[in-house]
C-alpha positions as a Markdown table, in Angstrom:
| # | Residue | x | y | z |
|---|---|---|---|---|
| 1 | Met | 0.0 | 0.0 | 0.0 |
| 2 | Asn | 2.8 | 2.4 | 0.8 |
| 3 | Phe | 4.3 | 1.8 | -2.7 |
| 4 | Ile | 1.0 | 2.6 | -4.4 |
| 5 | His | 0.6 | 5.7 | -2.1 |
| 6 | Asn | 4.0 | 7.0 | -3.2 |
| 7 | Ile | 3.1 | 6.5 | -6.9 |
| 8 | Val | -0.3 | 8.3 | -6.5 |
| 9 | Asp | 1.3 | 11.1 | -4.4 |
| 10 | Gly | 4.1 | 11.5 | -6.9 |
| 11 | Phe | 1.7 | 11.8 | -9.8 |
| 12 | Tyr | -0.5 | 14.3 | -7.9 |
| 13 | His | 2.5 | 16.6 | -7.2 |
| 14 | Ala | 3.8 | 16.1 | -10.7 |
| 15 | Val | 0.6 | 16.9 | -12.5 |
| 16 | Ile | -2.4 | 18.1 | -10.4 |
| 17 | Tyr | -0.8 | 20.1 | -7.6 |
| 18 | Asp | -0.8 | 23.8 | -8.3 |
| 19 | Gln | -2.2 | 23.2 | -11.8 |
| 20 | Arg | 1.2 | 21.9 | -13.0 |
| 21 | Tyr | -0.3 | 20.2 | -15.9 |
| 22 | Leu | -0.5 | 23.6 | -17.6 |
| 23 | Val | 3.3 | 23.7 | -17.6 |
| 24 | Tyr | 3.4 | 20.4 | -19.5 |
| 25 | Leu | 0.8 | 21.7 | -22.0 |
| 26 | Asp | 2.9 | 24.8 | -22.6 |
| 27 | Gly | 6.0 | 22.7 | -23.1 |
| 28 | Leu | 4.1 | 20.4 | -25.4 |
| 29 | Lys | 3.0 | 23.3 | -27.5 |
| 30 | Ile | 6.6 | 24.5 | -27.9 |
| 31 | Thr | 7.7 | 20.9 | -28.8 |
| 32 | Ile | 5.1 | 20.6 | -31.5 |
| 33 | Leu | 5.8 | 24.1 | -32.8 |
| 34 | Ile | 9.5 | 23.4 | -33.1 |
| 35 | Ser | 8.8 | 20.1 | -34.7 |
| 36 | Leu | 6.4 | 21.4 | -37.3 |
| 37 | Phe | 8.7 | 24.3 | -38.4 |
| 38 | Ala | 11.7 | 22.0 | -38.4 |
| 39 | Ile | 10.1 | 19.4 | -40.6 |
| 40 | Ala | 9.0 | 22.1 | -43.0 |
| 41 | Ile | 12.6 | 23.4 | -43.2 |
| 42 | Gly | 14.0 | 19.9 | -43.4 |
| 43 | Val | 11.7 | 18.9 | -46.3 |
| 44 | Ala | 12.6 | 22.1 | -48.2 |
| 45 | Ile | 16.3 | 21.6 | -47.7 |
| 46 | Gly | 16.1 | 17.9 | -48.4 |
| 47 | Leu | 14.1 | 18.3 | -51.6 |
| 48 | Leu | 16.5 | 20.9 | -52.9 |
| 49 | Ile | 19.6 | 18.9 | -52.1 |
| 50 | Ala | 18.1 | 15.6 | -53.4 |
| 51 | Ile | 17.3 | 17.2 | -56.8 |
| 52 | Ile | 20.8 | 18.7 | -57.0 |
| 53 | Lys | 22.4 | 15.4 | -56.3 |
| 54 | Val | 20.2 | 13.5 | -58.8 |
| 55 | Ser | 20.5 | 16.2 | -61.5 |
| 56 | Ala | 24.3 | 16.6 | -61.3 |
| 57 | Ser | 24.8 | 13.5 | -63.4 |
| 58 | Glu | 23.0 | 15.3 | -66.3 |
| 59 | Lys | 23.9 | 18.9 | -65.7 |
| 60 | Lys | 27.7 | 19.3 | -65.1 |
| 61 | Ile | 27.2 | 22.8 | -63.9 |
| 62 | Leu | 25.8 | 21.3 | -60.7 |
| 63 | Ile | 28.9 | 19.3 | -59.8 |
| 64 | Gly | 30.1 | 22.0 | -57.4 |
| 65 | Leu | 26.7 | 22.2 | -55.7 |
| 66 | Lys | 26.7 | 18.4 | -55.5 |
| 67 | Trp | 30.1 | 18.5 | -53.7 |
| 68 | Ile | 28.8 | 21.1 | -51.2 |
| 69 | Ser | 25.6 | 19.0 | -50.7 |
| 70 | Asn | 27.6 | 15.9 | -50.0 |
| 71 | Leu | 29.8 | 17.8 | -47.5 |
| 72 | Tyr | 26.7 | 19.2 | -45.7 |
| 73 | Ile | 25.2 | 15.7 | -45.4 |
| 74 | Thr | 28.4 | 14.2 | -44.2 |
| 75 | Val | 28.9 | 16.9 | -41.5 |
| 76 | Ile | 25.3 | 17.0 | -40.3 |
| 77 | Arg | 24.9 | 13.2 | -40.1 |
| 78 | Gly | 28.3 | 12.8 | -38.6 |
| 79 | Thr | 27.9 | 15.1 | -35.6 |
| 80 | Pro | 25.4 | 15.0 | -32.7 |
| 81 | Val | 22.4 | 17.2 | -32.9 |
| 82 | Met | 23.1 | 18.7 | -29.4 |
| 83 | Val | 26.5 | 19.9 | -30.6 |
| 84 | Gln | 24.9 | 21.4 | -33.7 |
| 85 | Leu | 22.4 | 23.2 | -31.6 |
| 86 | Leu | 25.0 | 24.7 | -29.4 |
| 87 | Ile | 27.2 | 25.8 | -32.3 |
| 88 | Ile | 24.3 | 27.4 | -34.2 |
| 89 | Tyr | 23.0 | 29.1 | -31.0 |
| 90 | Asn | 26.4 | 30.5 | -30.0 |
| 91 | Leu | 27.9 | 31.2 | -33.4 |
| 92 | Val | 25.1 | 32.5 | -35.5 |
| 93 | Phe | 22.4 | 33.8 | -33.1 |
| 94 | Thr | 24.4 | 35.9 | -30.6 |
| 95 | Ala | 21.9 | 38.8 | -30.1 |
| 96 | Arg | 20.4 | 39.1 | -26.6 |
| 97 | Asp | 16.8 | 39.2 | -28.1 |
| 98 | Thr | 17.3 | 35.9 | -29.9 |
| 99 | Asn | 14.2 | 33.8 | -30.0 |
| 100 | Glu | 15.3 | 30.3 | -28.8 |
| 101 | Ile | 12.3 | 28.6 | -30.4 |
| 102 | Val | 13.3 | 30.0 | -33.8 |
| 103 | Val | 16.9 | 28.9 | -33.2 |
| 104 | Gly | 15.7 | 25.4 | -32.3 |
| 105 | Ala | 13.4 | 25.1 | -35.3 |
| 106 | Ile | 16.2 | 26.2 | -37.7 |
| 107 | Cys | 18.8 | 23.9 | -36.1 |
| 108 | Phe | 16.5 | 20.8 | -36.1 |
| 109 | Gly | 15.4 | 21.7 | -39.6 |
| 110 | Ile | 19.0 | 21.8 | -40.8 |
| 111 | Asn | 19.7 | 18.5 | -39.1 |
| 112 | Ser | 16.6 | 16.9 | -40.5 |
| 113 | Gly | 17.3 | 18.2 | -44.0 |
| 114 | Ala | 20.4 | 16.0 | -44.3 |
| 115 | Tyr | 18.4 | 12.8 | -43.6 |
| 116 | Val | 15.4 | 13.9 | -45.7 |
| 117 | Ala | 17.7 | 14.6 | -48.6 |
| 118 | Glu | 18.9 | 11.0 | -48.7 |
| 119 | Ile | 15.3 | 9.7 | -48.3 |
| 120 | Ile | 14.1 | 11.8 | -51.2 |
| 121 | Arg | 17.2 | 11.0 | -53.3 |
| 122 | Ala | 16.6 | 7.3 | -52.8 |
| 123 | Gly | 12.9 | 7.8 | -53.7 |
| 124 | Ile | 13.7 | 9.6 | -56.9 |
| 125 | Glu | 16.3 | 7.1 | -58.0 |
| 126 | Ser | 13.8 | 4.3 | -57.3 |
| 127 | Ile | 11.6 | 5.6 | -60.2 |
| 128 | Asp | 12.2 | 3.9 | -63.5 |
| 129 | Lys | 14.4 | 5.9 | -65.8 |
| 130 | Gly | 11.8 | 5.4 | -68.5 |
| 131 | Gln | 9.6 | 7.9 | -66.7 |
| 132 | Met | 12.1 | 10.6 | -67.4 |
| 133 | Glu | 12.2 | 9.6 | -71.1 |
| 134 | Ala | 8.5 | 9.5 | -71.2 |
| 135 | Gly | 8.3 | 13.0 | -69.8 |
| 136 | Arg | 10.8 | 14.3 | -72.4 |
| 137 | Ser | 8.9 | 12.6 | -75.2 |
| 138 | Leu | 5.8 | 14.6 | -74.1 |
| 139 | Gly | 7.7 | 17.8 | -74.6 |
| 140 | Phe | 8.5 | 18.5 | -70.9 |
| 141 | Asn | 12.0 | 19.9 | -70.1 |
| 142 | Tyr | 14.0 | 18.4 | -67.2 |
| 143 | Ile | 12.5 | 20.6 | -64.5 |
| 144 | Gln | 9.0 | 20.0 | -65.7 |
| 145 | Thr | 9.5 | 16.3 | -65.8 |
| 146 | Met | 10.8 | 16.2 | -62.3 |
| 147 | His | 8.0 | 18.4 | -61.0 |
| 148 | Tyr | 5.0 | 16.7 | -62.7 |
| 149 | Ile | 6.2 | 13.1 | -63.1 |
| 150 | Ile | 9.2 | 12.0 | -61.1 |
| 151 | Val | 8.8 | 13.8 | -57.7 |
| 152 | Pro | 5.0 | 13.0 | -57.2 |
| 153 | Gln | 5.8 | 9.2 | -57.7 |
| 154 | Ala | 8.8 | 9.5 | -55.4 |
| 155 | Ile | 6.8 | 11.1 | -52.7 |
| 156 | Lys | 4.4 | 8.1 | -52.6 |
| 157 | Asn | 7.4 | 5.8 | -52.1 |
| 158 | Ile | 9.1 | 7.8 | -49.5 |
| 159 | Leu | 6.1 | 8.9 | -47.4 |
| 160 | Pro | 6.6 | 6.1 | -44.8 |
| 161 | Ala | 10.3 | 7.0 | -44.4 |
| 162 | Leu | 9.4 | 10.7 | -44.1 |
| 163 | Ser | 6.9 | 9.9 | -41.4 |
| 164 | Asn | 9.5 | 8.0 | -39.5 |
| 165 | Glu | 11.9 | 11.0 | -39.8 |
| 166 | Phe | 9.1 | 13.2 | -38.3 |
| 167 | Ile | 8.7 | 10.9 | -35.4 |
| 168 | Val | 12.4 | 10.8 | -34.7 |
| 169 | Leu | 12.5 | 14.6 | -35.0 |
| 170 | Ile | 9.9 | 15.1 | -32.3 |
| 171 | Lys | 11.9 | 12.9 | -29.9 |
| 172 | Glu | 15.2 | 14.7 | -30.8 |
| 173 | Thr | 13.7 | 18.1 | -29.8 |
| 174 | Ser | 13.9 | 16.9 | -26.2 |
| 175 | Val | 17.5 | 18.3 | -26.1 |
| 176 | Ala | 16.2 | 21.8 | -27.0 |
| 177 | Gly | 16.2 | 22.7 | -23.3 |
| 178 | Ile | 20.0 | 23.2 | -23.5 |
| 179 | Ile | 19.5 | 26.6 | -25.1 |
| 180 | Ala | 16.8 | 27.6 | -22.6 |
| 181 | Val | 13.8 | 26.4 | -24.6 |
| 182 | Thr | 11.0 | 25.3 | -22.2 |
| 183 | Asp | 9.9 | 22.3 | -24.2 |
| 184 | Leu | 8.2 | 19.3 | -22.8 |
| 185 | Thr | 11.3 | 17.7 | -21.3 |
| 186 | Lys | 12.5 | 21.0 | -19.8 |
| 187 | Ala | 9.1 | 21.5 | -18.3 |
| 188 | Ala | 9.3 | 18.1 | -16.6 |
| 189 | Gln | 12.8 | 19.0 | -15.3 |
| 190 | Tyr | 11.5 | 22.3 | -14.0 |
| 191 | Ile | 8.6 | 20.7 | -12.1 |
| 192 | Gly | 10.9 | 17.9 | -10.8 |
| 193 | Ser | 13.4 | 20.5 | -9.4 |
| 194 | Thr | 10.7 | 22.3 | -7.4 |
| 195 | Asp | 9.9 | 19.1 | -5.3 |
| 196 | Tyr | 13.4 | 17.5 | -5.6 |
| 197 | Asn | 11.6 | 14.5 | -7.1 |
| 198 | Ile | 12.5 | 14.3 | -10.8 |
| 199 | Leu | 11.2 | 10.9 | -11.7 |
| 200 | Pro | 7.4 | 11.4 | -11.7 |
| 201 | Pro | 7.5 | 14.5 | -14.0 |
| 202 | Leu | 9.9 | 12.6 | -16.4 |
| 203 | Tyr | 7.4 | 9.7 | -16.4 |
| 204 | Val | 4.7 | 12.1 | -17.4 |
| 205 | Ala | 6.9 | 13.6 | -20.2 |
| 206 | Ala | 7.8 | 10.2 | -21.4 |
| 207 | Ala | 4.1 | 9.3 | -21.5 |
| 208 | Cys | 3.3 | 12.4 | -23.6 |
| 209 | Tyr | 6.0 | 11.6 | -26.1 |
| 210 | Leu | 4.7 | 8.0 | -26.3 |
| 211 | Val | 1.2 | 9.2 | -27.0 |
| 212 | Ile | 2.4 | 11.5 | -29.7 |
| 213 | Val | 4.5 | 8.8 | -31.3 |
| 214 | Leu | 1.7 | 6.2 | -31.2 |
| 215 | Gly | -0.7 | 8.8 | -32.8 |
| 216 | Leu | 1.7 | 9.5 | -35.6 |
| 217 | Thr | 2.4 | 5.8 | -36.1 |
| 218 | Lys | -1.4 | 5.2 | -36.4 |
| 219 | Leu | -1.6 | 8.1 | -38.9 |
| 220 | Gln | 1.3 | 6.7 | -40.8 |
| 221 | Gly | -0.4 | 3.3 | -41.1 |
| 222 | Met | -3.6 | 4.9 | -42.4 |
| 223 | Leu | -1.7 | 6.8 | -45.0 |
| 224 | Glu | 0.2 | 3.7 | -46.1 |
| 225 | Arg | -3.1 | 1.8 | -46.5 |
| 226 | Arg | -4.6 | 4.6 | -48.4 |
| 227 | Leu | -1.6 | 4.7 | -50.8 |
| 228 | Ala | -1.7 | 1.0 | -51.2 |
| 229 | Arg | -5.3 | 1.2 | -52.5 |
């Protein structure tokens, strides 16, 4: 009974007491906001880099850009996201009025862009080369063929992988607190520090992340079934 009482008491002080659930909600809003902006930035960067890498074989003028793209992917994928976050925050955004949420969204977007680029590139290269020839035979130029024929088919193939990247991105934002962003994890740490009992708030934060991931996984399954039809 004493064990159960401790669990109930810890949950009460972590969530109910003094309306602390509002702190979690505020942190959750920031986590979702950073994730949404980051995935938008990541998809934009990833799509651009993927097209550059795929097109470089036909357009020699893009060889230099391809080299830069490969360097970007190598550096981003080869270094921890927390280190990237600290470097971008301290090197680029040095003003006192810097918005940490914007910094977090940009950093996670840049990080995600490297992975999204490889996902999209693989999706484009999975499309039969005859599709490009068919587009050219219809009178489309290279860009129009990529826009109207290749990329739409590639998106269908890579949607599950992009969904997984979004799920991973949401979990990665848990390190955003290192630059004073009060996200879900930071909110849990703050509540835990007030009572000197860190575990119950962390359990609550973990449960919130789990619910988000399960919801996105369910949505991903629905999209996959719809695409299969």
